[in-house]
C-alpha positions in Angstrom: 33.3 -4.1 5.9 33.1 -4.1 2.2 29.6 -3.8 0.7 28.3 -7.0 -1.0 28.2 -6.9 -4.8 24.6 -7.0 -6.0 24.0 -9.2 -9.0 21.6 -8.2 -11.8 19.6 -9.5 -14.7 18.5 -6.8 -17.1 15.2 -7.3 -19.0 14.3 -4.9 -21.8 13.4 -5.4 -25.5 15.6 -2.6 -26.7 19.3 -3.6 -27.1 20.5 0.0 -26.7 18.7 0.3 -23.4 20.2 -3.0 -22.1 23.7 -2.0 -23.2 23.4 1.4 -21.5 22.2 -0.1 -18.3 24.8 -2.8 -18.3 27.6 -0.3 -18.7 26.2 2.1 -16.1 25.7 -0.6 -13.4 29.0 -2.4 -14.1 30.9 0.9 -13.7 29.1 1.5 -10.4 30.3 -1.9 -9.0 27.3 -4.0 -9.7 27.6 -7.4 -11.4 25.4 -7.9 -14.4 24.9 -11.7 -14.9 22.8 -11.5 -18.1 20.2 -9.9 -20.2 16.8 -10.9 -21.7 14.7 -9.3 -24.4 11.3 -10.5 -23.1 9.5 -11.9 -20.1 9.7 -15.6 -21.1 13.5 -15.4 -21.5 13.7 -13.5 -18.2 12.0 -16.3 -16.3 14.3 -18.9 -17.8 17.5 -16.9 -17.2 16.4 -16.0 -13.6 16.3 -19.8 -12.8 19.7 -20.3 -14.4 21.6 -17.3 -13.1 19.9 -16.7 -9.7 20.4 -12.9 -9.6 19.7 -10.7 -6.6 17.6 -8.3 -8.5 15.9 -8.3 -11.9 15.5 -5.0 -13.7 12.2 -5.6 -15.6 10.7 -3.6 -18.4 6.9 -4.1 -18.7 5.7 -3.8 -22.3 7.7 -6.2 -24.4 6.7 -8.2 -27.5 7.1 -12.0 -26.9 6.3 -11.9 -23.1 5.2 -9.0 -20.9 7.0 -8.0 -17.7 3.8 -8.5 -15.6 3.4 -12.1 -16.8 7.1 -12.7 -16.0 6.8 -11.2 -12.5 3.7 -13.4 -11.9 5.6 -16.5 -13.0 8.6 -15.7 -10.9 6.4 -15.2 -7.9 4.7 -18.5 -8.6 8.1 -20.2 -8.8 9.2 -18.5 -5.5 12.2 -17.1 -7.2 14.8 -15.6 -4.8 15.4 -12.6 -7.1 13.6 -9.3 -6.3 12.0 -7.6 -9.3 12.5 -3.9 -9.8 10.3 -2.6 -12.6 12.1 0.0 -14.7 9.7 1.4 -17.3 8.5 4.4 -19.2 4.9 3.9 -18.1 3.4 5.1 -14.8 -0.3 4.5 -15.5 -2.4 3.0 -12.8 -2.9 -0.2 -14.7 0.8 -0.8 -15.2 1.7 0.1 -11.7 -0.9 -1.9 -9.9 -0.6 -4.9 -12.1 3.1 -5.1 -11.6 2.9 -4.7 -7.8 0.0 -7.1 -7.5 2.1 -9.6 -9.5 4.9 -9.4 -7.0 7.3 -6.6 -8.0 9.4 -5.3 -5.1 9.7 -1.8 -6.6 8.7 0.4 -9.5 10.8 3.2 -11.1 10.6 5.2 -14.2 13.4 5.3 -16.8 14.0 9.0 -16.2 15.1 8.4 -12.6 18.5 9.8 -11.8 21.3 7.2 -11.8 22.0 7.5 -8.1 18.3 7.0 -7.3 18.4 3.9 -9.5 21.5 2.5 -7.9 20.0 3.0 -4.4 16.8 1.4 -5.5 18.5 -1.7 -6.7 20.5 -2.0 -3.4 17.2 -1.5 -1.5 15.4 -4.1 -3.6 18.3 -6.6 -3.0 17.6 -6.1 0.7 13.9 -6.8 0.2 12.8 -3.2 0.7 10.0 -1.7 -1.5 11.1 1.2 -3.7 8.6 3.4 -5.6 9.2 6.5 -7.6 7.4 9.5 -6.0 4.9 9.7 -8.9 4.0 6.1 -8.6 3.8 6.2 -4.8 1.4 9.2 -4.9 -0.8 7.3 -7.4 -1.0 4.3 -5.1 -1.8 6.3 -2.1 -4.6 8.1 -4.0 -5.9 4.8 -5.3 -6.1 3.3 -1.9 -7.8 6.3 -0.4 -10.3 6.6 -3.3 -11.3 3.2 -4.6 -12.4 3.2 -8.3 -15.8 2.2 -9.7 -16.6 -1.4 -8.6 -13.0 -1.9 -7.6 -11.9 -2.6 -11.2 -8.2 -2.2 -11.6 -6.8 0.0 -14.4 -5.9 -3.0 -16.5 -9.4 -4.5 -16.0 -10.9 -1.3 -17.3 -8.6 -1.4 -20.3 -9.8 -4.9 -21.0 -13.5 -4.0 -20.5 -13.1 -1.0 -22.9 -11.7 -3.3 -25.6 -14.4 -5.8 -25.0 -16.9 -3.0 -25.5 -15.4 -2.4 -28.9 -15.9 -6.1 -29.9 -12.3 -7.0 -29.6 -11.5 -10.7 -29.3 -9.4 -12.1 -26.5 -6.5 -12.7 -28.8 -6.6 -9.2 -30.2 -6.8 -7.8 -26.6 -3.7 -9.8 -25.7 -1.9 -8.2 -28.7 -3.0 -4.7 -27.9 -1.9 -4.9 -24.2 1.1 -7.0 -24.7 -0.1 -9.7 -22.4 -0.9 -13.4 -22.9 -4.4 -14.6 -23.9 -4.6 -16.6 -20.6 -4.0 -13.3 -18.7 -6.9 -11.7 -20.7 -9.2 -14.6 -19.6 -8.1 -14.1 -16.0 -8.9 -10.4 -16.2 -12.3 -11.2 -17.7 -13.0 -13.7 -14.9 -12.2 -10.9 -12.3 -14.3 -8.4 -14.2 -17.3 -10.7 -14.3 -17.0 -11.4 -10.6 -16.7 -7.8 -9.6 -19.7 -6.7 -11.8 -21.8 -9.7 -10.9 -22.2 -10.9 -14.5 -21.4 -14.1 -16.4 -20.6 -13.0 -20.0 -19.0 -10.3 -22.1 -22.3 -8.6 -23.2 -23.6 -8.3 -19.7 -20.2 -6.9 -18.5 -20.3 -4.2 -21.2 -23.9 -3.4 -20.3 -23.1 -3.0 -16.6 -20.0 -1.1 -17.5 -22.1 1.5 -19.4 -24.8 1.5 -16.7 -22.4 2.2 -13.9 -20.3 4.8 -15.8 -17.2 2.7 -15.9 -17.2 2.9 -19.7 -18.6 6.5 -19.9 -22.1 7.2 -21.1 -24.3 4.6 -22.7 -23.6 4.2 -26.5 -25.9 5.9 -28.9 -28.3 3.8 -30.8 
């Protein structure tokens, strides 16, 4: 019985990367339905093209991958999202998976591993690169300070520097609404109701390091 052709949507802000992936997958028997340069366009194209799998970069100007994954999840899109990125930090990994990604691979993955991951994602199976898998296992076994996620810590560190919500959104390539959501979660986890109190508790509990001099 012939193997079903898996359809793809490629999302990356670099045209050269998109071209390379398109050629590589097409040569291996996959069908690339389209490409998008940011998360906003990815959500619209996913609704129009209905691919089996979306290869999603994370950090893109104009609409982050995590925001796109969350929106696709909200819309109950049929497509499975396989993150393909350069970044394997805790914040990126956990944010993407919490948003609804089926898998997470790094761009240095061998092509056969990538092909297998896309086929597995199309079948609804979770695929994680070894480095990412070990990070997640460690995180589950050793919960961090006050259960703040990596991204929440990044936001709190920027808040401690006096950075505005809009500026934080720009630095982290996320929407301002997402920043506000992170702040709401931070306040809830730290038992505070405003930015100043969150920073004070962050220093007091060692989440932000030692207390600032002054």
